[in-house]
VONUTI-901487 format. One line per field, with one value per residue (C-alpha): residue number from 1; x, y, z. Coordinates in Angstrom, 2 decimals. Example, Ala and Ser with C-alpha at 12.3 -4.5 7.8 and 13.67 -1.06 7.14 Angstrom:
VONUTI-901487
bamar 1  2
u 12.30  13.67
v -4.50  -1.06
w 7.80  7.14
This chain:
VONUTI-901487
bamar 1  2  3  4  5  6  7  8  9  10  11  12  13  14  15  16  17  18  19  20  21  22  23  24  25  26  27  28  29  30  31  32  33  34  35  36  37  38  39  40  41  42  43  44  45  46  47  48  49  50  51  52  53  54  55  56  57  58  59  60  61  62  63  64  65  66  67  68  69  70  71  72  73  74  75  76  77  78  79  80  81  82  83  84  85  86  87  88  89  90  91  92  93  94  95  96  97  98  99  100  101  102  103  104  105  106  107  108  109  110  111  112  113  114  115  116  117  118  119  120  121  122  123  124  125  126  127  128  129  130  131  132  133  134  135  136  137  138  139  140  141  142  143  144  145  146  147  148  149  150  151  152  153  154  155  156  157  158  159  160  161  162  163  164  165  166  167  168  169  170  171  172  173  174  175  176  177  178  179  180  181  182  183  184  185  186  187  188  189  190  191  192  193  194  195  196  197  198  199  200  201  202  203  204  205  206  207  208  209  210  211  212  213  214  215  216  217  218  219  220  221  222  223  224  225  226  227  228  229  230  231  232  233  234  235  236  237  238  239  240  241  242  243  244  245  246  247  248  249  250  251  252  253  254  255  256  257  258  259  260  261  262  263  264  265  266  267  268  269  270  271  272  273  274  275  276  277  278  279  280  281  282  283  284  285  286  287  288  289  290  291  292  293  294  295  296  297  298  299  300  301  302  303  304  305  306  307  308  309  310  311  312  313  314  315  316  317  318  319
u 0.10  1.01  -0.38  -1.97  -4.23  -5.53  -5.60  -6.24  -2.50  -1.90  0.47  -2.11  -4.86  -2.23  -1.70  -5.30  -6.27  -3.40  -2.16  1.64  3.09  3.39  5.80  6.25  9.09  9.58  10.71  11.98  11.96  12.55  9.04  8.90  5.84  3.74  3.92  7.48  8.28  6.10  2.75  1.01  4.07  7.34  9.14  6.36  4.98  6.18  7.06  8.73  12.03  11.26  14.62  12.88  10.61  12.77  14.68  17.46  17.24  16.99  19.49  17.49  19.15  17.85  14.34  15.52  18.65  16.02  13.88  16.51  17.78  14.27  14.01  17.25  16.40  13.24  14.68  16.81  13.82  10.80  10.34  8.45  8.70  6.09  6.33  4.05  6.29  5.31  5.72  6.55  8.63  6.80  4.14  4.03  1.28  2.83  3.65  1.80  -0.50  1.59  4.57  3.25  2.02  5.53  7.12  4.73  4.18  8.45  8.18  5.43  7.58  8.97  6.75  7.30  5.57  1.96  0.70  1.49  0.79  0.75  1.69  0.50  -1.79  -5.38  -5.12  -2.64  -4.84  -6.75  -9.73  -6.94  -4.88  -7.85  -8.62  -5.30  -5.04  -8.50  -7.34  -4.15  -7.04  -8.77  -5.34  -5.74  -3.14  -2.73  -3.33  -3.90  -3.96  -2.36  -3.41  -2.11  -4.76  -2.79  -6.27  -9.52  -9.34  -8.84  -7.58  -4.60  -3.96  -3.41  -1.36  1.46  0.84  -0.56  -1.78  -5.22  -8.16  -10.35  -12.68  -10.04  -9.57  -12.59  -13.44  -10.83  -11.63  -14.90  -14.19  -10.91  -13.54  -16.09  -14.00  -12.86  -9.72  -8.95  -7.75  -5.59  -5.61  -2.31  -3.32  -0.64  -1.16  0.36  -0.04  0.44  -2.82  -4.24  -5.65  -7.42  -10.68  -9.46  -7.63  -11.11  -13.20  -10.28  -10.86  -14.98  -14.60  -12.43  -14.83  -17.94  -16.15  -15.39  -11.78  -10.29  -6.93  -4.88  -1.77  -1.18  2.14  3.32  4.37  8.66  10.81  13.27  16.12  15.70  12.49  9.77  8.66  12.39  12.89  9.38  10.52  13.86  11.82  9.82  6.66  5.66  6.02  5.92  3.76  5.43  6.06  2.79  0.55  0.81  0.28  -2.84  -4.04  -2.86  -5.00  -8.17  -8.47  -7.76  -10.52  -12.70  -11.94  -14.04  -12.62  -12.77  -10.57  -6.96  -4.21  -1.10  0.83  0.57  3.29  6.43  9.90  12.91  16.53  18.46  20.87  18.00  15.59  15.51  12.65  11.27  13.76  11.20  10.61  13.54  12.27  9.66  9.13  9.17  6.17  4.35  5.30  3.71  0.30  0.26  0.45  -2.11  -4.49  -3.96  -4.02  -7.35  -8.75  -9.75  -8.80  -10.05  -13.37  -14.29  -15.78  -17.96  -19.71  -23.65  -23.27  -21.24  -23.24  -23.87  -21.54  -21.21  -20.64  -16.82  -15.90  -12.81  -10.24  -9.93  -6.90
v -0.29  3.66  7.21  7.31  4.48  6.52  9.83  11.81  13.11  15.65  13.71  11.19  13.84  15.15  11.62  10.50  14.03  14.13  10.75  11.30  12.08  16.17  17.85  20.91  22.95  25.20  28.65  31.80  35.06  37.51  38.62  40.55  40.59  43.05  41.94  42.39  45.64  48.02  48.04  46.21  45.36  44.80  41.32  39.13  36.18  35.07  31.85  33.19  32.48  31.93  30.14  27.28  26.59  28.47  26.21  29.27  31.32  35.11  35.11  33.57  32.79  33.21  31.90  29.47  28.66  27.59  25.69  23.76  22.86  21.35  19.50  17.96  17.07  16.05  13.65  11.97  10.38  10.16  10.19  13.32  15.27  18.22  20.46  23.40  26.38  26.65  30.22  29.61  31.64  34.85  36.44  35.72  38.20  41.01  43.53  44.63  42.77  43.66  42.61  39.75  38.34  38.79  36.35  34.11  33.65  33.62  30.60  29.06  29.89  25.89  23.42  21.25  23.55  23.52  25.67  27.16  27.08  30.49  30.60  33.83  35.69  36.48  39.83  40.24  39.44  41.29  41.04  41.57  38.96  36.55  37.70  36.99  33.41  32.83  33.93  31.18  28.43  29.33  29.21  25.79  25.87  24.15  26.87  26.61  29.65  28.75  30.86  30.74  31.03  28.60  29.00  30.10  31.91  35.63  35.72  32.99  34.93  38.46  36.38  34.86  38.66  37.14  40.68  39.44  37.34  34.69  37.12  38.22  34.28  33.96  36.92  35.86  32.03  32.38  35.34  32.62  29.87  31.68  32.23  28.97  28.91  26.08  27.17  24.90  26.26  25.99  24.94  25.11  22.72  23.56  27.12  28.81  28.55  26.52  22.57  19.83  21.54  24.74  22.53  20.47  23.87  25.68  22.53  22.95  26.74  26.12  23.04  25.28  28.37  25.92  24.59  22.45  21.72  21.40  21.83  20.70  21.65  21.18  24.55  24.18  26.96  28.32  30.21  34.33  34.18  35.67  32.16  30.91  33.56  32.60  28.98  29.92  31.51  28.54  30.12  27.47  23.92  22.38  19.39  16.18  14.25  11.24  14.26  15.61  12.59  12.06  15.30  15.14  11.89  13.18  15.83  13.28  11.42  14.56  15.73  15.05  12.75  15.04  17.17  17.12  17.01  18.75  18.10  16.70  17.64  20.04  20.05  22.73  22.34  20.91  24.31  26.73  24.04  24.33  22.37  19.92  17.71  15.39  18.34  17.57  14.16  14.34  10.48  9.61  11.34  10.52  6.72  7.36  8.89  6.06  3.27  5.39  5.29  1.67  1.17  2.69  1.23  4.25  6.72  10.23  11.11  8.18  10.46  12.38  9.14  9.13  7.69  10.48  13.22  14.66  16.92  17.12  20.45  21.31  23.45  25.48  25.93  29.85  30.99
w -0.16  -1.07  1.02  -2.17  -1.53  1.64  0.28  -3.09  -3.82  -6.37  -7.99  -8.44  -9.58  -12.20  -13.32  -13.54  -15.18  -17.82  -18.31  -17.48  -14.37  -13.78  -10.95  -9.55  -10.10  -6.61  -7.98  -5.94  -7.93  -5.27  -4.49  -0.95  1.34  2.84  6.02  5.98  4.28  5.71  3.44  6.64  8.85  10.04  10.85  9.02  10.16  13.75  12.46  9.11  7.96  4.05  3.84  5.28  2.36  -0.83  -2.64  -3.16  -0.03  -0.66  -3.53  -6.50  -9.52  -12.86  -13.58  -16.43  -14.25  -11.52  -13.76  -15.55  -11.98  -11.13  -14.30  -13.24  -9.74  -10.75  -13.33  -10.50  -9.26  -11.90  -15.53  -15.53  -18.65  -17.95  -14.82  -13.54  -12.44  -8.93  -7.81  -3.73  -1.72  -0.50  -1.96  -5.38  -6.68  -4.97  -8.11  -10.41  -13.32  -16.13  -14.17  -13.19  -16.60  -18.10  -15.32  -15.28  -18.99  -19.12  -17.02  -19.02  -22.41  -22.58  -23.83  -20.84  -18.34  -18.40  -16.08  -12.49  -8.90  -7.24  -3.65  -1.74  1.13  0.66  1.16  -1.92  -4.64  -6.52  -9.05  -12.07  -10.85  -10.65  -14.27  -15.59  -13.83  -15.26  -18.59  -18.41  -17.57  -20.79  -22.69  -21.28  -18.84  -15.55  -12.96  -8.99  -6.61  -3.39  -0.53  2.90  5.56  8.37  10.78  10.67  13.76  13.97  17.41  15.93  13.06  15.01  17.71  14.83  13.41  10.01  8.93  7.76  8.94  7.73  5.77  3.11  2.65  2.22  -0.33  -2.42  -2.20  -3.62  -6.07  -7.48  -7.62  -9.21  -12.16  -12.18  -10.31  -8.16  -4.59  -2.53  1.04  3.01  7.11  10.18  12.63  16.04  15.91  19.31  21.30  19.17  19.73  17.96  18.01  16.51  13.54  12.88  12.94  10.76  7.94  8.59  7.77  4.84  3.29  4.04  2.37  -0.86  -1.48  -4.28  -2.74  1.01  2.32  5.89  7.71  10.88  12.72  13.25  14.70  12.67  13.43  12.97  13.64  16.67  17.20  17.73  20.61  21.70  21.74  24.04  26.66  26.88  25.67  22.84  22.72  18.89  18.66  19.02  15.91  17.38  18.02  14.45  12.81  14.76  14.26  10.38  10.19  12.27  9.44  6.05  7.68  7.61  4.59  1.35  -1.22  -4.03  -2.29  -3.48  -0.80  -2.36  1.04  4.13  5.82  5.33  6.46  7.03  6.13  9.29  8.97  10.16  11.74  16.08  16.59  16.46  14.92  13.20  11.05  8.92  7.93  5.41  4.70  8.14  8.59  5.47  6.16  9.60  8.14  6.10  8.92  11.21  8.27  7.89  11.60  11.73  8.87  7.58  4.66  3.58  3.43  5.87  8.53  5.51  4.79  5.55  8.60  10.01  8.72  11.63  13.27  17.32  18.95  19.74  22.46  22.17  24.86  25.58  23.34
């Protein structure tokens, strides 16, 4: 058995839709963030050191060079011949729409780049950007809009200095899907002050708003962040590996089968990761989630079946 036997994975979705493997190439093209440059705030989210998910740190290579190196890395693992340009680092709609169009089209210039996945904040997506992405869809491109929500609780978002609330996410998710643009929501487990009831309510909220894909991430502590200082002072305790696997599986069971999981864990490089150690071990966590679902005898959507349709009241601890 494999993880894709238990959840609807992005890779298997693309394989089924396009008849061959399509892989993302992660890109950093030097975008900033309004929560760092003073437009909304200074310092960014308390957990944010973009090197934890940027393939090139903060000195990105030229776009073509990143695409070429991505192709070579993927070729070592798979036989994929088609790719999505994944604009990943920082806020990838944070520019004039003309500049964005030129950059996105540059990435899609090669015949083997069949579309885009654009990671951004929900407060940085204008109607003009949505129209642009919808235009690419009309040209036959694969397009995904990845929105970093992290939590549906505004108190939590303020606590981590996120700089936006649930309403901004809701407005953009609805507007994007009305234009036919699929939305992938990023959710973090282990945010300060949250517990399993918060995670489940966040998932239910996102599903109620409407979503096409999900990414689950454990909160990890990396160097040069406000969260790192809080962790050193004993003000924040990360989830254990076992707790994360349990919570992730709980959410997977509650997610309807048609929703696509783009990711069910996240990692950070060892050279910047402070805690927890297990967040440097991607396959260890993926295997743990697979084994836990197998142990339960359950898969994605198990708790959305008719016999589980009635929802019980969830009582949230005071944050």
